[in-house]
N, C-alpha and C positions, 0 to 999 in steps of 0.2 A: 359525569355520566351517564349515558342514558341509553336505553333498550329499547328496540323494535321487536316483536314476535308475528309472525303470519304463516299462514299456509297455504300450497301452491301444489295441483298436482304437476309437477316437472320431474323430469328424468334427471339422473346424474350430469349428464352432458349440458343439459341448460341451466341446472343448478351452478355447474360450475362458469357459465357465463352471465348468470346475474352476478356473482361474486366479482366478478370482472370488473361488470357495472358498479358494483357499487364499492369495490376498494378502491377504486380512481378520484371515489369523493376526499377531498381534504377531512379531517376529522375523522375519517372512517376507523377501528377499532379492529374489530375481529366479526366475522360472520358465521353460525355455523348452521347447517342444514341436516337436519335430523329426518330421517326415513323411516316409516313403521311397514309392518308385514305386508301390508296392502299397498305401497308405496305411495301412499302421502309424503309429503315432505312439509315440516314443519322449519320456518329459518326464523333466525335469531340473530340479529344483525345489532354490533355495539359501537356508539359511537359517541365523540365526544364533547357535541355542543348541541344544543335546539336546532341549529341552522343546516348541521347535516343529519340532526333527526328527520329532519322536514323533506332535505332530499331525498333521503334513503324513502320516505312512506311515497313521495313522490315517485320513483325508481318501480318501486313497488308495487304500487296501482299499476304501473303499463304493465307489467309481467303476471297479474295476478290470475290467475284462469277457473278462483275459486270463492264466490262472494264468501270470504270469512274475516270478521272485523279485525283489524289489527290492533294489537296491545300496545300499549307503550309505558316504559317503565325506568324506575331512576335506580341507577345500578349501585346495590347498598353497598357491596363485597362481591371482590374479586382478584385472584392470583392466579399467575402464569400466561397473561396475553401479551 
């Protein structure tokens, strides 16, 4: 499995729309949006394979409103997804 993290300036409503776009992808596992006290949202998307990871990156690039580099990682441990 692979994970991609990114930051966007989206409200909760738009974050749910982004989630819908991501969850429609084959190989999608999970998406979590974390909002800080200033309203900035960090998204973490977990997917099964590199093909899905590349599709996630393309979708995220279309949604991003803030130039923060994507971070891609291998998932080394998870439970409860």
